[in-house]
PDB file of N, CA, C and O in Angstrom:
ATOM      1  N   MET A   1      28.665 -85.852  37.686  1.00  0.00           N
ATOM      2  CA  MET A   1      28.714 -87.211  38.164  1.00  0.00           C
ATOM      3  C   MET A   1      30.180 -87.634  38.285  1.00  0.00           C
ATOM      4  O   MET A   1      30.942 -87.559  37.321  1.00  0.00           O
ATOM      5  N   GLU A   2      30.553 -88.071  39.464  1.00  0.00           N
ATOM      6  CA  GLU A   2      31.932 -88.466  39.731  1.00  0.00           C
ATOM      7  C   GLU A   2      32.069 -89.977  39.639  1.00  0.00           C
ATOM      8  O   GLU A   2      31.228 -90.717  40.148  1.00  0.00           O
ATOM      9  N   VAL A   3      33.125 -90.426  38.992  1.00  0.00           N
ATOM     10  CA  VAL A   3      33.402 -91.856  38.856  1.00  0.00           C
ATOM     11  C   VAL A   3      34.640 -92.188  39.673  1.00  0.00           C
ATOM     12  O   VAL A   3      35.665 -91.513  39.573  1.00  0.00           O
ATOM     13  N   THR A   4      34.533 -93.233  40.481  1.00  0.00           N
ATOM     14  CA  THR A   4      35.665 -93.736  41.246  1.00  0.00           C
ATOM     15  C   THR A   4      36.036 -95.100  40.687  1.00  0.00           C
ATOM     16  O   THR A   4      35.182 -95.976  40.543  1.00  0.00           O
ATOM     17  N   ILE A   5      37.296 -95.273  40.378  1.00  0.00           N
ATOM     18  CA  ILE A   5      37.783 -96.561  39.879  1.00  0.00           C
ATOM     19  C   ILE A   5      38.711 -97.134  40.942  1.00  0.00           C
ATOM     20  O   ILE A   5      39.634 -96.475  41.420  1.00  0.00           O
ATOM     21  N   ARG A   6      38.429 -98.396  41.294  1.00  0.00           N
ATOM     22  CA  ARG A   6      39.217 -99.034  42.349  1.00  0.00           C
ATOM     23  C   ARG A   6      39.414-100.506  42.017  1.00  0.00           C
ATOM     24  O   ARG A   6      38.726-101.069  41.165  1.00  0.00           O
ATOM     25  N   ARG A   7      40.364-101.112  42.705  1.00  0.00           N
ATOM     26  CA  ARG A   7      40.574-102.556  42.562  1.00  0.00           C
ATOM     27  C   ARG A   7      39.417-103.297  43.212  1.00  0.00           C
ATOM     28  O   ARG A   7      38.886-102.862  44.233  1.00  0.00           O
ATOM     29  N   ALA A   8      39.034-104.408  42.621  1.00  0.00           N
ATOM     30  CA  ALA A   8      37.969-105.237  43.180  1.00  0.00           C
ATOM     31  C   ALA A   8      38.424-105.850  44.501  1.00  0.00           C
ATOM     32  O   ALA A   8      39.587-106.217  44.670  1.00  0.00           O
ATOM     33  N   VAL A   9      37.491-105.949  45.417  1.00  0.00           N
ATOM     34  CA  VAL A   9      37.720-106.620  46.703  1.00  0.00           C
ATOM     35  C   VAL A   9      36.797-107.848  46.751  1.00  0.00           C
ATOM     36  O   VAL A   9      35.909-108.003  45.912  1.00  0.00           O
ATOM     37  N   ASP A  10      37.019-108.697  47.728  1.00  0.00           N
ATOM     38  CA  ASP A  10      36.269-109.954  47.805  1.00  0.00           C
ATOM     39  C   ASP A  10      34.758-109.757  47.741  1.00  0.00           C
ATOM     40  O   ASP A  10      34.055-110.569  47.139  1.00  0.00           O
ATOM     41  N   SER A  11      34.257-108.705  48.344  1.00  0.00           N
ATOM     42  CA  SER A  11      32.805-108.476  48.355  1.00  0.00           C
ATOM     43  C   SER A  11      32.251-108.057  46.987  1.00  0.00           C
ATOM     44  O   SER A  11      31.034-107.955  46.830  1.00  0.00           O
ATOM     45  N   ASP A  12      33.107-107.818  46.007  1.00  0.00           N
ATOM     46  CA  ASP A  12      32.673-107.452  44.650  1.00  0.00           C
ATOM     47  C   ASP A  12      32.450-108.668  43.753  1.00  0.00           C
ATOM     48  O   ASP A  12      32.063-108.512  42.595  1.00  0.00           O
ATOM     49  N   GLU A  13      32.683-109.855  44.260  1.00  0.00           N
ATOM     50  CA  GLU A  13      32.643-111.050  43.405  1.00  0.00           C
ATOM     51  C   GLU A  13      31.317-111.189  42.661  1.00  0.00           C
ATOM     52  O   GLU A  13      31.321-111.381  41.445  1.00  0.00           O
ATOM     53  N   GLU A  14      30.199-111.097  43.347  1.00  0.00           N
ATOM     54  CA  GLU A  14      28.898-111.292  42.690  1.00  0.00           C
ATOM     55  C   GLU A  14      28.622-110.192  41.666  1.00  0.00           C
ATOM     56  O   GLU A  14      28.023-110.457  40.624  1.00  0.00           O
ATOM     57  N   ILE A  15      29.047-108.976  41.946  1.00  0.00           N
ATOM     58  CA  ILE A  15      28.892-107.874  40.992  1.00  0.00           C
ATOM     59  C   ILE A  15      29.685-108.181  39.726  1.00  0.00           C
ATOM     60  O   ILE A  15      29.185-107.997  38.616  1.00  0.00           O
ATOM     61  N   PHE A  16      30.908-108.645  39.891  1.00  0.00           N
ATOM     62  CA  PHE A  16      31.760-108.987  38.755  1.00  0.00           C
ATOM     63  C   PHE A  16      31.132-110.119  37.933  1.00  0.00           C
ATOM     64  O   PHE A  16      31.079-110.032  36.707  1.00  0.00           O
ATOM     65  N   ILE A  17      30.660-111.175  38.595  1.00  0.00           N
ATOM     66  CA  ILE A  17      30.064-112.303  37.885  1.00  0.00           C
ATOM     67  C   ILE A  17      28.828-111.846  37.130  1.00  0.00           C
ATOM     68  O   ILE A  17      28.641-112.213  35.970  1.00  0.00           O
ATOM     69  N   ASP A  18      27.988-111.054  37.770  1.00  0.00           N
ATOM     70  CA  ASP A  18      26.782-110.543  37.118  1.00  0.00           C
ATOM     71  C   ASP A  18      27.136-109.721  35.887  1.00  0.00           C
ATOM     72  O   ASP A  18      26.494-109.863  34.847  1.00  0.00           O
ATOM     73  N   PHE A  19      28.145-108.866  35.987  1.00  0.00           N
ATOM     74  CA  PHE A  19      28.578-108.052  34.856  1.00  0.00           C
ATOM     75  C   PHE A  19      29.058-108.925  33.698  1.00  0.00           C
ATOM     76  O   PHE A  19      28.703-108.680  32.545  1.00  0.00           O
ATOM     77  N   VAL A  20      29.855-109.932  33.999  1.00  0.00           N
ATOM     78  CA  VAL A  20      30.384-110.821  32.961  1.00  0.00           C
ATOM     79  C   VAL A  20      29.236-111.522  32.236  1.00  0.00           C
ATOM     80  O   VAL A  20      29.247-111.612  31.009  1.00  0.00           O
ATOM     81  N   LEU A  21      28.255-112.013  32.976  1.00  0.00           N
ATOM     82  CA  LEU A  21      27.117-112.706  32.362  1.00  0.00           C
ATOM     83  C   LEU A  21      26.263-111.753  31.532  1.00  0.00           C
ATOM     84  O   LEU A  21      25.820-112.113  30.441  1.00  0.00           O
ATOM     85  N   LYS A  22      26.028-110.554  32.032  1.00  0.00           N
ATOM     86  CA  LYS A  22      25.249-109.574  31.265  1.00  0.00           C
ATOM     87  C   LYS A  22      25.982-109.153  30.000  1.00  0.00           C
ATOM     88  O   LYS A  22      25.358-108.940  28.961  1.00  0.00           O
ATOM     89  N   LEU A  23      27.287-109.034  30.080  1.00  0.00           N
ATOM     90  CA  LEU A  23      28.074-108.699  28.895  1.00  0.00           C
ATOM     91  C   LEU A  23      27.968-109.804  27.848  1.00  0.00           C
ATOM     92  O   LEU A  23      27.847-109.519  26.657  1.00  0.00           O
ATOM     93  N   SER A  24      28.012-111.051  28.279  1.00  0.00           N
ATOM     94  CA  SER A  24      27.862-112.171  27.359  1.00  0.00           C
ATOM     95  C   SER A  24      26.491-112.154  26.697  1.00  0.00           C
ATOM     96  O   SER A  24      26.381-112.352  25.487  1.00  0.00           O
ATOM     97  N   GLU A  25      25.450-111.920  27.481  1.00  0.00           N
ATOM     98  CA  GLU A  25      24.099-111.860  26.926  1.00  0.00           C
ATOM     99  C   GLU A  25      23.964-110.710  25.930  1.00  0.00           C
ATOM    100  O   GLU A  25      23.342-110.864  24.879  1.00  0.00           O
ATOM    101  N   TYR A  26      24.543-109.567  26.260  1.00  0.00           N
ATOM    102  CA  TYR A  26      24.512-108.427  25.344  1.00  0.00           C
ATOM    103  C   TYR A  26      25.219-108.764  24.032  1.00  0.00           C
ATOM    104  O   TYR A  26      24.702-108.485  22.950  1.00  0.00           O
ATOM    105  N   ASN A  27      26.398-109.362  24.137  1.00  0.00           N
ATOM    106  CA  ASN A  27      27.135-109.724  22.927  1.00  0.00           C
ATOM    107  C   ASN A  27      26.341-110.701  22.070  1.00  0.00           C
ATOM    108  O   ASN A  27      26.351-110.607  20.843  1.00  0.00           O
ATOM    109  N   ARG A  28      25.656-111.632  22.714  1.00  0.00           N
ATOM    110  CA  ARG A  28      24.882-112.625  21.974  1.00  0.00           C
ATOM    111  C   ARG A  28      23.746-111.973  21.198  1.00  0.00           C
ATOM    112  O   ARG A  28      23.402-112.440  20.112  1.00  0.00           O
ATOM    113  N   THR A  29      23.163-110.918  21.720  1.00  0.00           N
ATOM    114  CA  THR A  29      22.064-110.263  21.002  1.00  0.00           C
ATOM    115  C   THR A  29      22.539-109.646  19.691  1.00  0.00           C
ATOM    116  O   THR A  29      21.730-109.381  18.801  1.00  0.00           O
ATOM    117  N   ASN A  30      23.825-109.418  19.567  1.00  0.00           N
ATOM    118  CA  ASN A  30      24.366-108.836  18.339  1.00  0.00           C
ATOM    119  C   ASN A  30      24.809-109.881  17.320  1.00  0.00           C
ATOM    120  O   ASN A  30      25.311-109.533  16.251  1.00  0.00           O
ATOM    121  N   HIS A  31      24.625-111.159  17.645  1.00  0.00           N
ATOM    122  CA  HIS A  31      24.974-112.229  16.704  1.00  0.00           C
ATOM    123  C   HIS A  31      23.772-112.566  15.838  1.00  0.00           C
ATOM    124  O   HIS A  31      22.627-112.465  16.279  1.00  0.00           O
ATOM    125  N   ASN A  32      24.041-112.966  14.609  1.00  0.00           N
ATOM    126  CA  ASN A  32      22.970-113.431  13.731  1.00  0.00           C
ATOM    127  C   ASN A  32      22.413-114.740  14.272  1.00  0.00           C
ATOM    128  O   ASN A  32      23.110-115.482  14.963  1.00  0.00           O
ATOM    129  N   ASN A  33      21.162-115.015  13.954  1.00  0.00           N
ATOM    130  CA  ASN A  33      20.531-116.246  14.442  1.00  0.00           C
ATOM    131  C   ASN A  33      21.279-117.496  14.011  1.00  0.00           C
ATOM    132  O   ASN A  33      21.328-118.470  14.762  1.00  0.00           O
ATOM    133  N   GLU A  34      21.861-117.491  12.823  1.00  0.00           N
ATOM    134  CA  GLU A  34      22.592-118.679  12.365  1.00  0.00           C
ATOM    135  C   GLU A  34      23.866-118.932  13.177  1.00  0.00           C
ATOM    136  O   GLU A  34      24.461-120.006  13.085  1.00  0.00           O
ATOM    137  N   CYS A  35      24.277-117.952  13.963  1.00  0.00           N
ATOM    138  CA  CYS A  35      25.447-118.115  14.835  1.00  0.00           C
ATOM    139  C   CYS A  35      25.058-118.606  16.230  1.00  0.00           C
ATOM    140  O   CYS A  35      25.929-118.832  17.071  1.00  0.00           O
ATOM    141  N   LYS A  36      23.774-118.770  16.479  1.00  0.00           N
ATOM    142  CA  LYS A  36      23.292-119.147  17.805  1.00  0.00           C
ATOM    143  C   LYS A  36      22.859-120.615  17.849  1.00  0.00           C
ATOM    144  O   LYS A  36      21.812-120.938  18.410  1.00  0.00           O
ATOM    145  N   TYR A  37      23.645-121.479  17.273  1.00  0.00           N
ATOM    146  CA  TYR A  37      23.312-122.897  17.244  1.00  0.00           C
ATOM    147  C   TYR A  37      23.851-123.655  18.448  1.00  0.00           C
ATOM    148  O   TYR A  37      23.615-124.856  18.580  1.00  0.00           O
ATOM    149  N   ASP A  38      24.567-122.972  19.320  1.00  0.00           N
ATOM    150  CA  ASP A  38      25.203-123.636  20.462  1.00  0.00           C
ATOM    151  C   ASP A  38      24.213-123.864  21.601  1.00  0.00           C
ATOM    152  O   ASP A  38      23.084-123.374  21.572  1.00  0.00           O
ATOM    153  N   ASN A  39      24.652-124.603  22.584  1.00  0.00           N
ATOM    154  CA  ASN A  39      23.882-124.819  23.806  1.00  0.00           C
ATOM    155  C   ASN A  39      24.229-123.652  24.721  1.00  0.00           C
ATOM    156  O   ASN A  39      25.242-123.682  25.419  1.00  0.00           O
ATOM    157  N   TYR A  40      23.388-122.628  24.715  1.00  0.00           N
ATOM    158  CA  TYR A  40      23.732-121.395  25.419  1.00  0.00           C
ATOM    159  C   TYR A  40      23.838-121.594  26.923  1.00  0.00           C
ATOM    160  O   TYR A  40      24.633-120.919  27.578  1.00  0.00           O
ATOM    161  N   GLU A  41      23.062-122.497  27.475  1.00  0.00           N
ATOM    162  CA  GLU A  41      23.176-122.771  28.914  1.00  0.00           C
ATOM    163  C   GLU A  41      24.576-123.293  29.243  1.00  0.00           C
ATOM    164  O   GLU A  41      25.159-122.915  30.259  1.00  0.00           O
ATOM    165  N   PHE A  42      25.112-124.162  28.384  1.00  0.00           N
ATOM    166  CA  PHE A  42      26.475-124.662  28.568  1.00  0.00           C
ATOM    167  C   PHE A  42      27.478-123.518  28.460  1.00  0.00           C
ATOM    168  O   PHE A  42      28.418-123.427  29.249  1.00  0.00           O
ATOM    169  N   VAL A  43      27.269-122.653  27.481  1.00  0.00           N
ATOM    170  CA  VAL A  43      28.164-121.508  27.282  1.00  0.00           C
ATOM    171  C   VAL A  43      28.150-120.605  28.517  1.00  0.00           C
ATOM    172  O   VAL A  43      29.207-120.210  29.009  1.00  0.00           O
ATOM    173  N   ILE A  44      26.966-120.280  29.014  1.00  0.00           N
ATOM    174  CA  ILE A  44      26.840-119.417  30.192  1.00  0.00           C
ATOM    175  C   ILE A  44      27.498-120.058  31.407  1.00  0.00           C
ATOM    176  O   ILE A  44      28.192-119.382  32.166  1.00  0.00           O
ATOM    177  N   ASN A  45      27.286-121.357  31.595  1.00  0.00           N
ATOM    178  CA  ASN A  45      27.911-122.054  32.721  1.00  0.00           C
ATOM    179  C   ASN A  45      29.431-122.005  32.625  1.00  0.00           C
ATOM    180  O   ASN A  45      30.114-121.829  33.634  1.00  0.00           O
ATOM    181  N   SER A  46      29.959-122.158  31.420  1.00  0.00           N
ATOM    182  CA  SER A  46      31.408-122.094  31.210  1.00  0.00           C
ATOM    183  C   SER A  46      31.946-120.692  31.487  1.00  0.00           C
ATOM    184  O   SER A  46      32.988-120.530  32.122  1.00  0.00           O
ATOM    185  N   ILE A  47      31.227-119.692  31.006  1.00  0.00           N
ATOM    186  CA  ILE A  47      31.640-118.309  31.236  1.00  0.00           C
ATOM    187  C   ILE A  47      31.604-117.987  32.722  1.00  0.00           C
ATOM    188  O   ILE A  47      32.516-117.348  33.247  1.00  0.00           O
ATOM    189  N   GLN A  48      30.558-118.428  33.395  1.00  0.00           N
ATOM    190  CA  GLN A  48      30.437-118.175  34.829  1.00  0.00           C
ATOM    191  C   GLN A  48      31.553-118.866  35.612  1.00  0.00           C
ATOM    192  O   GLN A  48      32.142-118.271  36.514  1.00  0.00           O
ATOM    193  N   ARG A  49      31.838-120.105  35.271  1.00  0.00           N
ATOM    194  CA  ARG A  49      32.912-120.847  35.953  1.00  0.00           C
ATOM    195  C   ARG A  49      34.255-120.147  35.745  1.00  0.00           C
ATOM    196  O   ARG A  49      35.029-119.996  36.691  1.00  0.00           O
ATOM    197  N   LYS A  50      34.533-119.720  34.514  1.00  0.00           N
ATOM    198  CA  LYS A  50      35.796-119.035  34.219  1.00  0.00           C
ATOM    199  C   LYS A  50      35.868-117.688  34.946  1.00  0.00           C
ATOM    200  O   LYS A  50      36.939-117.289  35.403  1.00  0.00           O
ATOM    201  N   ALA A  51      34.747-116.992  35.055  1.00  0.00           N
ATOM    202  CA  ALA A  51      34.725-115.705  35.757  1.00  0.00           C
ATOM    203  C   ALA A  51      35.029-115.889  37.242  1.00  0.00           C
ATOM    204  O   ALA A  51      35.780-115.110  37.828  1.00  0.00           O
ATOM    205  N   TYR A  52      34.441-116.924  37.845  1.00  0.00           N
ATOM    206  CA  TYR A  52      34.748-117.208  39.258  1.00  0.00           C
ATOM    207  C   TYR A  52      36.229-117.536  39.428  1.00  0.00           C
ATOM    208  O   TYR A  52      36.875-117.050  40.357  1.00  0.00           O
ATOM    209  N   GLU A  53      36.765-118.365  38.525  1.00  0.00           N
ATOM    210  CA  GLU A  53      38.195-118.717  38.596  1.00  0.00           C
ATOM    211  C   GLU A  53      39.061-117.472  38.474  1.00  0.00           C
ATOM    212  O   GLU A  53      40.011-117.292  39.235  1.00  0.00           O
ATOM    213  N   THR A  54      38.733-116.622  37.524  1.00  0.00           N
ATOM    214  CA  THR A  54      39.504-115.398  37.314  1.00  0.00           C
ATOM    215  C   THR A  54      39.449-114.511  38.547  1.00  0.00           C
ATOM    216  O   THR A  54      40.475-113.996  38.993  1.00  0.00           O
ATOM    217  N   PHE A  55      38.256-114.333  39.099  1.00  0.00           N
ATOM    218  CA  PHE A  55      38.114-113.476  40.281  1.00  0.00           C
ATOM    219  C   PHE A  55      38.874-114.053  41.466  1.00  0.00           C
ATOM    220  O   PHE A  55      39.562-113.324  42.181  1.00  0.00           O
ATOM    221  N   ASP A  56      38.754-115.343  41.673  1.00  0.00           N
ATOM    222  CA  ASP A  56      39.390-115.982  42.830  1.00  0.00           C
ATOM    223  C   ASP A  56      40.911-116.056  42.709  1.00  0.00           C
ATOM    224  O   ASP A  56      41.601-116.243  43.711  1.00  0.00           O
ATOM    225  N   ASN A  57      41.436-115.910  41.497  1.00  0.00           N
ATOM    226  CA  ASN A  57      42.887-116.025  41.285  1.00  0.00           C
ATOM    227  C   ASN A  57      43.531-114.697  40.908  1.00  0.00           C
ATOM    228  O   ASN A  57      44.607-114.681  40.311  1.00  0.00           O
ATOM    229  N   ARG A  58      42.885-113.584  41.249  1.00  0.00           N
ATOM    230  CA  ARG A  58      43.493-112.304  40.885  1.00  0.00           C
ATOM    231  C   ARG A  58      44.786-112.101  41.680  1.00  0.00           C
ATOM    232  O   ARG A  58      44.904-112.498  42.839  1.00  0.00           O
ATOM    233  N   ASN A  59      45.733-111.475  41.017  1.00  0.00           N
ATOM    234  CA  ASN A  59      47.053-111.226  41.592  1.00  0.00           C
ATOM    235  C   ASN A  59      47.671-110.040  40.855  1.00  0.00           C
ATOM    236  O   ASN A  59      46.941-109.221  40.297  1.00  0.00           O
ATOM    237  N   GLU A  60      48.975-109.935  40.843  1.00  0.00           N
ATOM    238  CA  GLU A  60      49.619-108.814  40.136  1.00  0.00           C
ATOM    239  C   GLU A  60      49.398-108.882  38.634  1.00  0.00           C
ATOM    240  O   GLU A  60      49.464-107.855  37.958  1.00  0.00           O
ATOM    241  N   ASP A  61      49.135-110.075  38.095  1.00  0.00           N
ATOM    242  CA  ASP A  61      48.923-110.244  36.664  1.00  0.00           C
ATOM    243  C   ASP A  61      47.448-110.186  36.274  1.00  0.00           C
ATOM    244  O   ASP A  61      47.126-109.920  35.116  1.00  0.00           O
ATOM    245  N   ILE A  62      46.562-110.428  37.214  1.00  0.00           N
ATOM    246  CA  ILE A  62      45.124-110.398  36.974  1.00  0.00           C
ATOM    247  C   ILE A  62      44.517-109.369  37.913  1.00  0.00           C
ATOM    248  O   ILE A  62      44.322-109.631  39.100  1.00  0.00           O
ATOM    249  N   ILE A  63      44.225-108.213  37.375  1.00  0.00           N
ATOM    250  CA  ILE A  63      43.658-107.142  38.188  1.00  0.00           C
ATOM    251  C   ILE A  63      42.269-106.810  37.653  1.00  0.00           C
ATOM    252  O   ILE A  63      42.095-106.598  36.453  1.00  0.00           O
ATOM    253  N   ILE A  64      41.301-106.766  38.529  1.00  0.00           N
ATOM    254  CA  ILE A  64      39.931-106.426  38.165  1.00  0.00           C
ATOM    255  C   ILE A  64      39.611-105.071  38.795  1.00  0.00           C
ATOM    256  O   ILE A  64      39.797-104.869  39.995  1.00  0.00           O
ATOM    257  N   PHE A  65      39.136-104.163  37.976  1.00  0.00           N
ATOM    258  CA  PHE A  65      38.773-102.842  38.451  1.00  0.00           C
ATOM    259  C   PHE A  65      37.259-102.695  38.488  1.00  0.00           C
ATOM    260  O   PHE A  65      36.546-103.239  37.646  1.00  0.00           O
ATOM    261  N   ILE A  66      36.793-101.964  39.461  1.00  0.00           N
ATOM    262  CA  ILE A  66      35.374-101.651  39.609  1.00  0.00           C
ATOM    263  C   ILE A  66      35.224-100.138  39.477  1.00  0.00           C
ATOM    264  O   ILE A  66      35.949 -99.379  40.120  1.00  0.00           O
ATOM    265  N   ALA A  67      34.289 -99.705  38.648  1.00  0.00           N
ATOM    266  CA  ALA A  67      33.983 -98.278  38.509  1.00  0.00           C
ATOM    267  C   ALA A  67      32.668 -98.016  39.246  1.00  0.00           C
ATOM    268  O   ALA A  67      31.676 -98.718  39.046  1.00  0.00           O
ATOM    269  N   GLU A  68      32.683 -97.014  40.084  1.00  0.00           N
ATOM    270  CA  GLU A  68      31.501 -96.645  40.851  1.00  0.00           C
ATOM    271  C   GLU A  68      31.101 -95.218  40.543  1.00  0.00           C
ATOM    272  O   GLU A  68      31.939 -94.319  40.469  1.00  0.00           O
ATOM    273  N   LEU A  69      29.806 -95.027  40.364  1.00  0.00           N
ATOM    274  CA  LEU A  69      29.288 -93.668  40.171  1.00  0.00           C
ATOM    275  C   LEU A  69      28.885 -93.092  41.500  1.00  0.00           C
ATOM    276  O   LEU A  69      28.422 -91.954  41.566  1.00  0.00           O
TER     277      LEU A  69
END
């Protein structure tokens, strides 16, 4: 299986956002229930907004890589 790593292009935005949200959900499953007292919908919305901002403002200092199998 060959892996290609490349810089993200504009058409990768939804893939990147989906990955960020799935990563957040995965991380949350590893938290104890007593740590889940927050408003998760608010948290997800904040993470999604920040991910869009990060993707839209990539430059020499913010580089997003995509790995393809």
